[in-house]
C-alpha positions, -999 to +999 in steps of 0.1 A: +000+000-001+015+034-011+010+061+018+007+095+004+010+126+022-002+160+010+013+191+019-012+224+008-049+219+007-061+242-016-078+234-048-055+206-063-044+194-027-080+190-016-088+171-052-060+147-048-069+139-011-105+133-020-093+110-050-071+091-027-097+090+001-123+078-024-103+045-033-075+045-054-064+009-053-034+004-037-032+039-025-040+053+012-038+088+023-013+093+054-027+129+061-022+163+052-003+193+063-018+229+063-011+261+078-044+265+091-061+235+109-097+246+091-079+241+059-078+200+065-111+198+050-119+169+075-087+149+065-060+140+091-037+172+096-002+160+107+027+182+115+052+181+084+077+158+102+050+134+110+035+133+076+069+127+059+078+100+087+044+084+076+044+087+039+057+070+013+053+095-012+047+136-004+028+157-029+037+193-027+006+213-035+017+245-017+039+273-031+073+274-044+085+290-011+072+263+011+084+235-011+120+252-009+116+247+029+106+210+031+116+192+001+154+186+011+138+170+046+114+147+024+142+136-001+166+133+028+143+108+045+142+084+015+105+096+008+094+100-029+082+139-037+056+151-064+065+183-072+036+207-085+052+241-083+075+233-111+091+270-113+110+259-080+132+234-096+149+263-113+182+263-094+173+238-068+170+204-089+206+196-094+208+196-055+176+180-048+182+151-077+216+143-057+196+139-024+171+117-040+199+096-057+218+093-022+186+082-004+168+059-029+139+079-040+127+099-070+114+134-076+082+132-096+068+160-120+035+153-134+031+164-172+005+190-172+008+201-133-002+239-142-025+236-174-046+212-151-055+241-128-085+253-147-103+221-150-100+216-115-117+245-104-149+238-119 
């Protein structure tokens, strides 16, 4: 069972959390990390360090600034990281790729990460 943690519960994070919670075979929601507990939308809210520990894959659905802060911790813990704020990879990819390789995990960048936003709002 792949345990997924989500950082950020805006439109995208909430959509992903609901999809996982409604039953993607072989995938379970470990929890979510949010700045405001009210944003957890009924899902288990965890502090970031707990989310990283409990997850196999951490999905970033927050901001570039947040991603810069927590990506090294995710990769350093050997957890896979899905990056939605792809612009953050400029200037960080080499360092993060080295961390991922060193700790046996991957950085995942979904195609259409930005283009799909309009469709998810509807």
